[in-house]
N, C-alpha and C positions, 0 to 999 in steps of 0.2 A: 668518798661517802661509803660507809660500811652498810651492807645490805641489812644487817641485823637492826640498824637504826631506822629502817625504812618506815615501818608501821607507826612508830612514835612520831616521826616527822610529818608523815602524810596526815596524821590525825589532828594536827594543830589547827587546820581549817575544817573542823568537823562539818561534815555536810549532812528514811521513813516515808511516808506517803502523805502528800498534802493536796491531792486533787480536789478535796472538798473546801479548800481555802480556809481552814480553821485558824483561829488567831494564835499568836505566839504566847506561850505561858511565861509570865514574868518578862515583860519587855526589857530592853536594855537598861541595866542599872538595877533591876529588881531581882530578888532571889526568893520570891514567894513560892510556896509548895502547896499542893492540894493534900488531902488526907489519904491519898492512895498509898498502897504498900510500896516499899522501896527495896531495890536490889542494887548491889555494887559489884564492880569488877574492875580489872585493870584496863579493859578495852570493851567498848560497846560497839557492835556492828549492826547497822540497820540494813536489812536485806540479806536473804540467805541464798542468793543466786550463785553463779559461778564465781564472781569476784568476792562475794561475801564468804563463801566456803574457802577460797584460797587465802583470804586475809585471816580467817579464823585459824586455819591449819598452821599458817606461818607464825602467828602469835602464840598459839598453843605449844608449838614445837620449841619456842623460845622461852617457855616457862610462864607466860602470862595467863591470867584468868580472863575468860571471855563470856560475854552475853551476846547472842546473835538472835535477831528477830527475823521473821519471815511471814509475809501476808498470807500465802497459800499454805496448804498442808503438806507440800513437797518442797524440800530444799533442792537447789540445783538450777533454778531459773530457766535459761534457754534450753538447757539439756533435758529438762524434766517437765516443769509446769507449763513451759511455752512450746514444748514438742518440736524443738529444732535440733536435728543432728548437727554436730560441729562442722563448720566449713574451715578448711585448713589451707595454709600455704603449701606449696608443692614440695617443700623439703622437710615437712614436719616429722617424718619418721626417722630422719638421719641427723638433722641439726636445726638450730633455730628454735629450740624449746628447752625450758628448764627441766631438771631431773624430776621435780615433783609432778609436773604435768605429764611427762613421759611415763612415770610410774602409774598415774591415774589411767592413762590409755591402756597400759599393760594390764591393769586390774580389770578394766572393762572386758578385754579379750579373754582374760583368764576366767572371768565369771561365766562366760559362755562355754569355755572349754571344760569347766568343772561341773556346771549345773545343767547344761542343755544336752539333748541327744544329738550331738554334733558328729559329723563324719570324720573318719580318720584323716582324710585329706585336708579338710578344713582345720582340724585341730593341729595339724603340723605347720600351719602357716603362722610365721612370726607376726605378721601384720594382718591378722584376720580382719576382714571387713564383713560383719554379720549380715549386712544388707546387700553386699556387692553393688553398692550404689555408685552413681556417677559423680555426685557433688562432693563426696567426702570419702576418706579412707577408713572412717570409723562410724558408719551409719548404724545406729543401734537403738533399741527400745528405751524410752524414757525411764522405765522402772529399773533397768539395769544400771543406769547412771545413779538413780536414787539409791539403789542398794549399795553401790560402791562408795558413794559419798557418806552414807550412813555408817558403813563399816569403818571408814577413815576417821569419823568423828566419835564413834562409839566408846573407845577407851577414855576419851576426855570427858564425855558425858558421865560415864560411870564413876570417874575419879572426882567429879565435881568441878573440874577445871572449866568446863563449858556448860553454860545454861542455854539451851536451845528453845526458843519461844516461837513455835509455829502458829499460824493464824493470829498473828498480832501485827498491829499497824501503829506507826508513830503518828501522834496527833498534834503534839506541841513540843516546844523546846524552851529551856531556860538558859539564857546566855547573857553575857556582858562583853561588849567589844568583840575581841577575837577568841574569847574563851567560852566554850560551851560547858555548862555545869551539869545539865541533866536533860533527859528526854522523857516524855510521858507517852506510854503506849497503851493501847486498848486491845483487849481480847475480842476478836471478831466472832468468837464462839459464845462467850459468856457476858461480854460487855464490861468485865472488870478492868480497872485501870492500874498500872504499875509505873512507878518512877524508876528510871535507870540512871545510876550515877557512876561516873568514871572519870579518870584524868584525861582520857582520849576517846574520841568517837570517829567511826568510819562510816561514810555514806556509801553503801553498796546497793542502794535501791536501783530499780530499773530505770527510773527517770530523774534521779538526782533530787529526790523529794525533801531531803534535809536542807538543801540550800536556801530556799525561801524561809523555812522555819527558823533557821539560825542566823539570818541576816548575812549570809555569805554571798558575795558578788558572783553573778553568773550571767550567761547569755543564752539565748535560744535561737533556733532558726538559722537564717542565712545572714552572714556578715557581708559588707560591701567591699568592693575592690579598693576603695579609698581607706578602709579600715585595715585590710590585711595585705594589700598589694599582690594578691594571689592571681595567677594567670587565668584561672577558670572562675573566679568569683564574679558575681553579678555587679552591675553598677550601683544598685540600690539594695540596702539591707532590708530584710523582712523577717522579724522575729517569730512570725506565725507560719513560716514556710517550713514544714516538717515532713520528713520522709514518711511513707506509708507504714502502717503497722498491720499485722496479720493474725487472724485467728486460725491456727493450724489444726489439722485433724488427721487421724489415721484410718485406713481402710484396708480391707482384703477383698477377695473376689471368690464367689461361689458359683461356678458355671452351672447353668440349668435351673437356677433358682430365681425368684422374683422378690427382691428386698425393697422394692419401691414403695415409699410411704406417701403421705399427703405432700402437696407442694408447700414449701416453706413460705412464711409471710414475706411479701415483697419479691416473690420469685420473678414475676413478670418485669418488675423494675430492673432487677439485676440482669436478667436474661437479655434485655434490650438496651442496656446501658452502653453507650459509646463514650469512654472517658474523654473529657475535655482536657487536652494536654498541649503544651508547647515544647517542642514540635508535636504535631498531631499524633494521636494513637491510631494504629492502622485499621481499627474496626471495633467490633463489640468486645467487651471485656471477657465474656464467657464464650471463648472461641479457642481453637487449637492454633493460635498464633499470638504473637505479641511484638512489641517494639524491640528490635535488637538493641541491647543496652549501649553498644559501641557506635553503631551507625544510625540507629533509630528507624531503620527500614523495617518493613514487615518481615517477621521471621516465623515460618511455619513450624509446628510441633506435631509430634505423633502421640498416640495413646493406645496402649493395648495391655490390659491387666494380666495377661498370661506371661508378660515379660518378653515377648518376642520382639526382635528388632523392628523398628518402623522406619528403616532407612529410606531416604537420606536424612530423615529428621529424628531428633531426639525423642525417645519414648519416655514421656513424663512419668510413667509408672516406675521406671528404674531410677529416676532422678534422685529422689530422697527415699528409696526403699530401705526400710530398717530391718527387715528379715527376709532373706532369700532362702526359699525352701531347699535349694540345692546344697546349702551348707549343712543340712541336717539329714539324719537317716531317713530312708524311704518310709513314708507314712506318718512321720512325726507332724508334718504340716501339710494341709491340703493345698496351700498356695502361699504366696508371698504376703507381706504386710508392707504397705507404703504410706508415707506421710505426705501431706499436701501443704507446701509452703511455696506457692507458685505465683507468677505475675497475676493470674486470674483471681486470686483472693487477697491481693494487696488492697487495703482500704485507704482511700485518699480523700474521703468526703468530710474530714474533720480531724482535729487534734485531741490528744489526751493530756497535754502538758498545759498548766496554767488555766485550767477550766474548772467549773464547779463539779461537784459530785454528780449532779443530775446530767450535765453535759457529758461527763466521762462515761457514765453508764449508757447514755443514749448512743454514743458512737461505738462503744464496745458491743452493744446489742445489735446495731446495724451491721457491724463487721461479722458478727455471728451469723446473721441472716445471709450475708454474702457468701460465707463459706458453706453454709447448708444449701444455699441455692446452687453453688458450683457443684456440690456433691450430687444434688438432684438432677442437674443438667448432664452430668457424666452418666448417671443411671438411665436417663430417658432420651437425651437429644444429641449427645456427643457423636460426631461422625466416626464410623468404624471402617477398618480396612476392607471388610466384606461388603461395604455399601449400605449396611443397615445403620440404625441410629440407637445409641444408648447401650449401656451395660447394666441391665437390671440386677445382675448377680453381685454388684458391688455392695459392700456392707460396711457401715461405720463401726469401728472397733472402739467402743466406749471404754472397754476394760484397759486398753493400751494407754488412753489419756486419763483414766481414772475419773471420768465425769459422766453425768447422766445424759448429756446431749452428744457426746463423742468428740466435742471440740476441746482444745487445750484449756487448762485451768486459767491461763492468764494470756493476755496478748503478747505476741512477739514484738518487742520494742526495738526499733532500729536507731532511734535518735532520742537523746535525753537533754536535760539542762547541762550546760558546760560551765565549769568554774572559770572565772577570770583568774588565770594562773600566774605564778611568778614568771613562767616562760610559756609562751604559746607555740605549739608546733604548727607550722604553716605549710602550705603546698610547696613552697620553695625549699623546704627541708626534706621532703619525701616524694614529691611528684616528679616523674621522670623529665617531662618537658620543662617545667618550671625550674628544676634543679640545673639543667644545662644552661638555661637562660641566665641564672644568677652566678653560677660557678664555672661556666665554660664547658666545652665538650668533654675534656678529659676528667676533670674533677666531678662533673655532673653524672658520671657513671655510678657514683656511690651517693647514698643519702648522707645528710649532715652528720658529723661526728659530735657527740656531746660528752663533756668531761664528767657529767653526773649521771651517765646512763645507768638505769636500773633494769633494763629489759630490752628485748629485741622482738621483731615481728615482721610479717609481710602479708599484704593483701592489696590488690589493686584498689584504686579509689572508686568506690561503687555506691552511688546514691540512687535509691529507688524513686519512682514517681512520687510527687509530693502533694501536700494538701493545698498548695497554691498552683496546682496544675502544671508543674514543671516535670517534663518527661525525664527519663533516665539521664544521669550524668555518670559516665564510666570511662576512666582513662588510666594509663599505666603509672605505677609507682615503683619505688625501689625498696629492697630490704632495709628496714629502718631500726633506729634505736629509740628508746623511750627515756627522755631525761626526767630526773626526779622533780625538777622545777615545774614540769607540766602537770604534776599531780598535787601541787601545793597551791591553795587559794591565795 
């Protein structure tokens, strides 16, 4: 299979945002159109996140014209509007990544080296980590990713090859059988509607929103062991059992100041909440401890916003720090900037997939209150190494996230709808223990080999606590291949 054919093939099962349950435009067999304006391209991509930008760049570099929509006013998804620095496998800097992604990472580093008051020592580092963070080798500010992605797309926008439609949402689809003919989108700014027509469509939305709109077969939640024969699958399927989502935020620290505001709505609820989980959560959610993902035992954590070690425990401040002042010349920054995507602001009290618009907004708003309550708790009640409580000098960095409340523009989504694919990757193909079970001790040292591989990757199998009160599921996997068949409905 030639890689240049990849986009055309994956688009055959075109897969926008339908949390409001809007009806399909032109049900199967119909080709009705509204009086909306119409745009055409070789490829329409719904969703301007990481996957959408990657698909757009691949198509544009191969000479196609592209229309890409994005709900928020920032492209980049997890890296920007969701406020999540990239988590990477341990070999990402040397192998196991395509050249295009490696170039993106280099561009992020060069942006700092070119535009920021960086020290000579930091500038000399090939693999500069702007935040010197624990979780990733490239923890950086959302706006830097936004700038780099906009730079990559700029020549195609200028030449007319790419039409980028930010703050637009897919509301309906016109399709027949396996062929999608058009999508209708609405401007979230003006309310104007536009019809997008193309031979091929790509679903790059955060939750697989084109799937129900286009009649594409999909599954959600947990599949049963009888369905998949996977070693760690539950006995019973549960389509409503989804991993937590998170409203991330950024903060810095101003020693000697008091930035404490009013208590957020629902603060007492979140402060006293003990999550109901199986196996049990070790105590209150707002606490410097959580369930060890691998053992589910209580795991203590530390927190000190001056970045000092909190040995023997992890200092959460350094975990997802996106700017470490030590990388910049003296006086450029009064302190570090850190983002919060922690166990303490994982939201498990409801789902975002397959719900009404009202339910969607309800759970997102509650998740916002959880994150704001966590921030207030850190300011006022979090235990300190000196025996005191709270760090009143903590400040929400609204400018970092580009929002009025300081929270990310969009929820960090861990789990989406999944297509019923031509080939489904199972635990037996990538899970370390399951692989040994089906392939034997020697063959089980490697993940399954696929003749139609179009990519590689690695991360342990890491499921966060879920909306059905299932605690962490976390176990070893193997460096894996991604078969083309798994991307085709």
